[in-house]
N, C-alpha and C positions, 0 to 999 in steps of 0.2 A: 618852326618844327619842334615838336616836343621831344625831349630826350627820354630815352628808355631807362627806367630805374634798374640799376645793377642788382641782380639777385645773387645771393650767396650760392656757392656750389655745394650740392649735396653729394658727398662722397660715401658710397655704401659698400658694405660687405654683404654678400648674398649667400644664403645657405638653403638648399633644398632638403626637405625632410620627407622621406617616404615611410608611411606607416601601413603595414600589411598585417593580416592575420593568416598565419600558416599553421596548420595542424592544431588549431585552437589557441595558439600563442601569438601575442602581439610582438612584431618585430619593427624596430625603428632604425632606419638607415639615414645617416647624414651625408650629404654631398656638398661641399667637402666636409670631412670630419672636423670637429672643433680644433684639433691640433694643427691641421693644415690651414684652417682659417685664421688661427692665431699667428701663424708664420706669415701668411699673406698680409695680415694687418701690420706687422712689424715693417714690412717693405714698402708700404704705401706712403706716398708723398704727393699731396697732403694726406694726413691721416684720415681715416673714415670717421664719420660722425653719426651714422645710422647703420644698424644691422637689420636686414630683412631675413626672416625665416619663412619660407613658403612651404606649407604643409600639404601633402597629398595623401588623403585617406583612401587608399585603393579599394579596400574591402569593407567599407563602412567605418564608423568611428568606434573603436574598442573602448571598453570601460576605463582603461588607463588614460584615455583622452576625452572623457566626458566633460572635462573642464573647458574644452574648446568650443562646445556647442550644446545647447539644450533642445535643439530642433530634432524631433523624432525622425523626420524624413532624412535629414543629413546623417544622423547616427546610423540609420539603416543602410543608406545608399552611399555614404561617403562624400567625397568632394574635396574642396580646397579650403585652406585657412591661411592666415598670415599673422606673424608676430613682427611688429616694427618697433625697435627700441634703440635707445642710445647705446653707444659702445660700452660704457661703464655698466649699464644695466645688463647687457648681454654677458659681460664678464662675471658679474654676480650670479646671473641665472645659470650659466654653465658650471660654475663652482657648486651651486646648490644641486644641480642635476647629477654631477659627479659624486657628490656625497650620498645621494640617494642610491646610486649604484644599480638602477633598474635598466639602464640603457635607453630610457625614454626621455624625451624633452618634457618640460613641465610648464605650467602657466607662468606668466610674467606679470608682476603687479604694476608695472610702469610702462605700459605700451604707449606708442605715439600715434597721432593721426597722420594721414598721408600729408606730406609737406606741401604747402601752397606752391612752392617752386616746381612741384611735379603735378600741378593741376588741382591739388586739394581734393577733398571728398566731403560730401554732406550726408553720408550714410549715418545711421544712428550710432554705430560703433566709433567712427572717426569724430563725430560731433561730441560724443561723450568724452573721448580722450582730449579733444581740443579744449573743451570747457575745463576739464581737470587741469590741463597744462596752463591755461589762462589764469585760473584761480590761484595756482601756485606761484605765479609771477615769473615762471621759467619760460624759456623759448627753446625751440629745437636747435 
């Protein structure tokens, strides 16, 4: 009987991001807010190794978030997006967002593919990030 290879545990922090347009202004709401997520991180054992930000564009994708997609249909009708990053990358990203002071999240330059332990993904975005990760010699 073959033994099953032990895979590492993926411990995640999860944040939902709702992006709405109200009275012509873009509103971004984080669930939980960054401060609460930082407190949750401190209490986790084992510590998290990935942060998932799941974005919901309720009223279409506003100009502040055009970095999230160049698809005209998605920009018009909205939908979902995801940022998957290492914890250190998230800490750097939220520091940069805080400095900007807009209340919106921003792009992340070091996104991760969907972990193989979670079924992997062969979509063009995950394939691109996996190749970049492989070329750097780093692992998730």
